[in-house]
Every structure is written in structure tokens, then in C-alpha cells.
N, CA, C and O of each residue as an XYZ file, in Angstrom:
344
protein
N     -32.845     53.403    -35.407
C     -32.402     52.185    -36.024
C     -30.881     52.176    -36.148
O     -30.262     53.205    -36.419
N     -30.306     51.037    -35.951
C     -28.857     50.967    -36.040
C     -28.442     50.677    -37.475
O     -29.088     49.923    -38.202
N     -27.367     51.289    -37.837
C     -26.875     51.076    -39.199
C     -26.061     49.802    -39.261
O     -25.730     49.208    -38.235
N     -25.744     49.392    -40.469
C     -24.964     48.183    -40.673
C     -23.561     48.328    -40.087
O     -22.999     47.355    -39.584
N     -22.993     49.527    -40.146
C     -21.659     49.780    -39.601
C     -21.681     49.626    -38.083
O     -20.780     49.017    -37.505
N     -22.707     50.176    -37.439
C     -22.820     50.061    -35.983
C     -22.994     48.600    -35.575
O     -22.415     48.171    -34.577
N     -23.766     47.841    -36.315
C     -23.980     46.421    -36.024
C     -22.671     45.652    -36.161
O     -22.369     44.788    -35.338
N     -21.898     45.960    -37.190
C     -20.607     45.295    -37.374
C     -19.657     45.616    -36.220
O     -18.902     44.748    -35.783
N     -19.689     46.837    -35.730
C     -18.849     47.227    -34.598
C     -19.234     46.448    -33.343
O     -18.368     45.994    -32.595
N     -20.520     46.300    -33.122
C     -20.996     45.555    -31.950
C     -20.560     44.094    -32.050
O     -20.114     43.508    -31.063
N     -20.688     43.513    -33.229
C     -20.314     42.121    -33.428
C     -18.814     41.953    -33.222
O     -18.389     40.949    -32.650
N     -18.007     42.897    -33.665
C     -16.563     42.814    -33.490
C     -16.182     42.906    -32.008
O     -15.180     42.323    -31.594
N     -16.958     43.619    -31.220
C     -16.656     43.769    -29.801
C     -17.015     42.519    -29.002
O     -16.399     42.256    -27.969
N     -17.964     41.771    -29.441
C     -18.400     40.571    -28.734
C     -17.359     39.468    -28.908
O     -16.873     39.250    -30.018
N     -17.004     38.755    -27.805
C     -16.038     37.659    -27.933
C     -16.681     36.474    -28.661
O     -17.882     36.227    -28.551
N     -15.859     35.767    -29.389
C     -16.356     34.578    -30.077
C     -16.390     33.417    -29.095
O     -15.861     33.505    -27.987
N     -17.007     32.349    -29.512
C     -17.073     31.150    -28.670
C     -15.664     30.624    -28.398
O     -15.382     30.149    -27.297
N     -14.798     30.703    -29.373
C     -13.406     30.281    -29.204
C     -12.710     31.135    -28.150
O     -11.961     30.620    -27.320
N     -12.963     32.453    -28.190
C     -12.374     33.346    -27.184
C     -12.834     32.962    -25.780
O     -12.041     32.938    -24.840
N     -14.104     32.668    -25.655
C     -14.658     32.306    -24.345
C     -14.048     30.993    -23.864
O     -13.672     30.876    -22.698
N     -13.948     30.008    -24.748
C     -13.381     28.712    -24.367
C     -11.916     28.867    -23.972
O     -11.482     28.280    -22.981
N     -11.150     29.645    -24.726
C      -9.750     29.873    -24.386
C      -9.610     30.558    -23.033
O      -8.740     30.207    -22.237
N     -10.475     31.539    -22.779
C     -10.443     32.235    -21.488
C     -10.768     31.263    -20.352
O     -10.148     31.308    -19.290
N     -11.734     30.394    -20.583
C     -12.096     29.410    -19.557
C     -10.941     28.441    -19.302
O     -10.659     28.096    -18.155
N     -10.273     28.004    -20.371
C      -9.147     27.083    -20.207
C      -8.015     27.741    -19.427
O      -7.393     27.107    -18.574
N      -7.750     29.006    -19.718
C      -6.716     29.737    -18.981
C      -7.121     29.857    -17.514
O      -6.303     29.646    -16.619
N      -8.385     30.196    -17.274
C      -8.879     30.326    -15.900
C      -8.803     29.015    -15.139
O      -8.382     28.990    -13.983
N      -9.212     27.912    -15.788
C      -9.139     26.609    -15.130
C      -7.692     26.200    -14.882
O      -7.381     25.580    -13.865
N      -6.816     26.547    -15.809
C      -5.391     26.262    -15.606
C      -4.847     26.984    -14.393
O      -4.079     26.419    -13.613
N      -5.248     28.236    -14.235
C      -4.812     29.006    -13.056
C      -5.374     28.396    -11.779
O      -4.684     28.308    -10.764
N      -6.632     27.979    -11.840
C      -7.241     27.363    -10.653
C      -6.509     26.066    -10.290
O      -6.286     25.790     -9.111
N      -6.137     25.274    -11.297
C      -5.374     24.048    -11.028
C      -4.061     24.384    -10.333
O      -3.664     23.704     -9.386
N      -3.389     25.429    -10.801
C      -2.130     25.851    -10.170
C      -2.365     26.278     -8.725
O      -1.593     25.927     -7.832
N      -3.430     27.035     -8.502
C      -3.757     27.486     -7.142
C      -4.056     26.294     -6.232
O      -3.579     26.240     -5.099
N      -4.844     25.345     -6.728
C      -5.167     24.169     -5.920
C      -3.920     23.349     -5.627
O      -3.782     22.798     -4.535
N      -3.013     23.263     -6.590
C      -1.759     22.538     -6.372
C      -0.948     23.203     -5.262
O      -0.373     22.526     -4.410
N      -0.908     24.538     -5.283
C      -0.177     25.276     -4.246
C      -0.826     25.077     -2.876
O      -0.132     24.881     -1.878
N      -2.157     25.127     -2.834
C      -2.867     24.917     -1.570
C      -2.604     23.498     -1.057
O      -2.390     23.294      0.138
N      -2.623     22.535     -1.957
C      -2.370     21.141     -1.568
C      -0.963     20.988     -0.990
O      -0.769     20.300      0.012
N       0.010     21.629     -1.622
C       1.391     21.572     -1.135
C       1.489     22.198      0.255
O       2.147     21.654      1.142
N       0.837     23.334      0.437
C       0.860     23.991      1.753
C       0.197     23.135      2.815
O       0.690     23.045      3.939
N      -0.922     22.501      2.465
C      -1.614     21.637      3.421
C      -0.751     20.438      3.799
O      -0.735     20.024      4.958
N      -0.033     19.878      2.823
C       0.872     18.763      3.128
C       1.944     19.198      4.118
O       2.254     18.479      5.068
N       2.514     20.400      3.884
C       3.535     20.914      4.803
C       2.941     21.158      6.183
O       3.555     20.821      7.195
N       1.754     21.741      6.225
C       1.106     22.018      7.510
C       0.799     20.719      8.251
O       0.936     20.649      9.472
N       0.388     19.703      7.520
C       0.110     18.408      8.145
C       1.378     17.810      8.737
O       1.357     17.261      9.839
N       2.470     17.915      8.011
C       3.747     17.400      8.505
C       4.183     18.131      9.770
O       4.618     17.510     10.739
N       4.061     19.451      9.752
C       4.433     20.253     10.926
C       3.533     19.910     12.100
O       4.002     19.786     13.232
N       2.240     19.755     11.833
C       1.287     19.422     12.892
C       1.615     18.069     13.509
O       1.523     17.903     14.725
N       1.997     17.102     12.681
C       2.375     15.788     13.206
C       3.621     15.892     14.088
O       3.707     15.237     15.127
N       4.587     16.719     13.668
C       5.792     16.914     14.485
C       5.445     17.550     15.826
O       5.965     17.140     16.864
N       4.574     18.543     15.807
C       4.161     19.222     17.040
C       3.430     18.236     17.954
O       3.665     18.203     19.161
N       2.547     17.440     17.365
C       1.799     16.463     18.157
C       2.743     15.451     18.802
O       2.565     15.088     19.965
N       3.736     15.001     18.057
C       4.718     14.058     18.604
C       5.479     14.690     19.771
O       5.689     14.048     20.800
N       5.888     15.948     19.606
C       6.596     16.656     20.673
C       5.709     16.823     21.898
O       6.165     16.624     23.024
N       4.453     17.185     21.690
C       3.531     17.365     22.819
C       3.278     16.056     23.556
O       3.172     16.033     24.782
N       3.184     14.976     22.804
C       2.987     13.673     23.470
C       4.200     13.313     24.323
O       4.061     12.810     25.437
N       5.387     13.576     23.787
C       6.604     13.310     24.554
C       6.649     14.176     25.805
O       6.978     13.696     26.889
N       6.317     15.449     25.650
C       6.303     16.358     26.799
C       5.268     15.912     27.825
O       5.523     15.961     29.028
N       4.118     15.483     27.357
C       3.059     15.032     28.253
C       3.517     13.831     29.071
O       3.256     13.762     30.272
N       4.195     12.891     28.430
C       4.710     11.719     29.133
C       5.752     12.127     30.174
O       5.744     11.629     31.300
N       6.644     13.035     29.790
C       7.686     13.501     30.706
C       7.070     14.234     31.888
O       7.452     14.001     33.035
N       6.124     15.112     31.614
C       5.461     15.866     32.693
C       4.726     14.906     33.620
O       4.741     15.075     34.839
N       4.084     13.900     33.037
C       3.371     12.918     33.848
C       4.302     12.178     34.784
O       3.969     11.959     35.949
N       5.470     11.790     34.285
C       6.414     11.069     35.145
C       6.982     11.991     36.217
O       7.226     11.549     37.340
N       7.193     13.249     35.894
C       7.690     14.200     36.892
C       6.626     14.510     37.947
O       6.944     14.722     39.117
N       5.389     14.533     37.532
C       4.337     14.827     38.506
C       4.209     13.697     39.522
O       3.718     13.919     40.629
N       4.636     12.506     39.167
C       4.628     11.384     40.113
C       5.855     11.446     41.013
O       5.754     11.215     42.218
N       7.020     11.758     40.432
C       8.248     11.739     41.221
C       8.421     12.994     42.080
O       9.112     12.942     43.097
N       7.822     14.101     41.702
C       7.974     15.344     42.454
C       7.434     15.238     43.881
O       8.124     15.663     44.807
N       6.252     14.702     44.102
C       5.791     14.541     45.493
C       6.711     13.628     46.314
O       6.894     13.839     47.513
N       7.291     12.605     45.655
C       8.233     11.736     46.367
C       9.426     12.552     46.861
O       9.848     12.398     48.007
N       9.966     13.408     46.016
C      11.098     14.251     46.408
C      10.697     15.230     47.516
O      11.458     15.478     48.451
N       9.498     15.772     47.387
C       9.025     16.704     48.421
C       8.939     15.990     49.772
O       9.319     16.546     50.803
N       8.439     14.763     49.755
C       8.331     13.979     50.993
C       9.708     13.708     51.586
O       9.914     13.817     52.795
N      10.640     13.356     50.717
C      12.002     13.081     51.191
C      12.640     14.328     51.784
O      13.272     14.259     52.838
N      12.480     15.465     51.117
C      13.048     16.721     51.615
C      12.427     17.084     52.954
O      13.128     17.512     53.871
N      11.125     16.916     53.068
C      10.446     17.216     54.332
C      10.999     16.323     55.447
O      11.242     16.802     56.555
N      11.195     15.056     55.172
C      11.738     14.125     56.185
C      13.169     14.530     56.560
O      13.537     14.494     57.734
N      13.964     14.910     55.577
C      15.339     15.333     55.862
C      15.337     16.612     56.718
O      16.105     16.726     57.674
N      14.482     17.554     56.372
C      14.408     18.801     57.160
C      13.976     18.504     58.588
O      14.489     19.096     59.538
N      13.042     17.595     58.731
C      12.607     17.233     60.081
C      13.697     16.511     60.853
O      13.860     16.723     62.055
N      14.440     15.662     60.167
C      15.541     14.935     60.836
C      16.633     15.892     61.271
O      17.218     15.732     62.342
N      16.909     16.895     60.433
C      17.942     17.881     60.786
C      17.476     18.746     61.938
O      18.282     19.134     62.783
N      16.192     19.055     61.988
C      15.654     19.931     63.021
C      15.709     19.262     64.399
O      15.752     19.971     65.404
N      15.708     17.955     64.485
C      15.723     17.275     65.790
C      17.088     17.034     66.260
O      17.280     16.473     67.339
């Protein structure tokens, strides 16, 4: 059987409802801070991704125009080489 002193010690070790609520509020506050940081990072990543996408689209357009003009230049060079050879 437990004595009254041992029971009082056990009760003193147990957190009160107020302690639990305060701990939860601190934990939720930390989670809010973490989510805010994640949100900020995602905003930055989205901005960077949009910049990269814009650059890739520009490069794609440039490459597309060069892929059309390059065969024209090759044809011209071939004709010039043939004209010089004769």
C-alpha cells in the first residue's frame, strides 16, 4: 500500500491541466513559426522557379529560331564551296 507521502509525491510529479495547456500553446506557437518559415521558403522557390521557366522559354524560342536558320546557312555554305570548287 502506498503511503500518503508517496501519493503526494506522485501528484506533485504529474503536470496540471494548466501545465499541459501552456505546453500545447508553446508547441503550437513553434509550429506556426515553422509553417511561416516553410511558407516563406516556398514563396522564394516559386519565384525562382518562375524566373527559370521564363529563361527556359526564352532559350527555347531562340534555339527554335536557330534550328530553322542553321540549315539555311549550311545550304549557303555548301553552295559557296561548290561554286569555289568549279
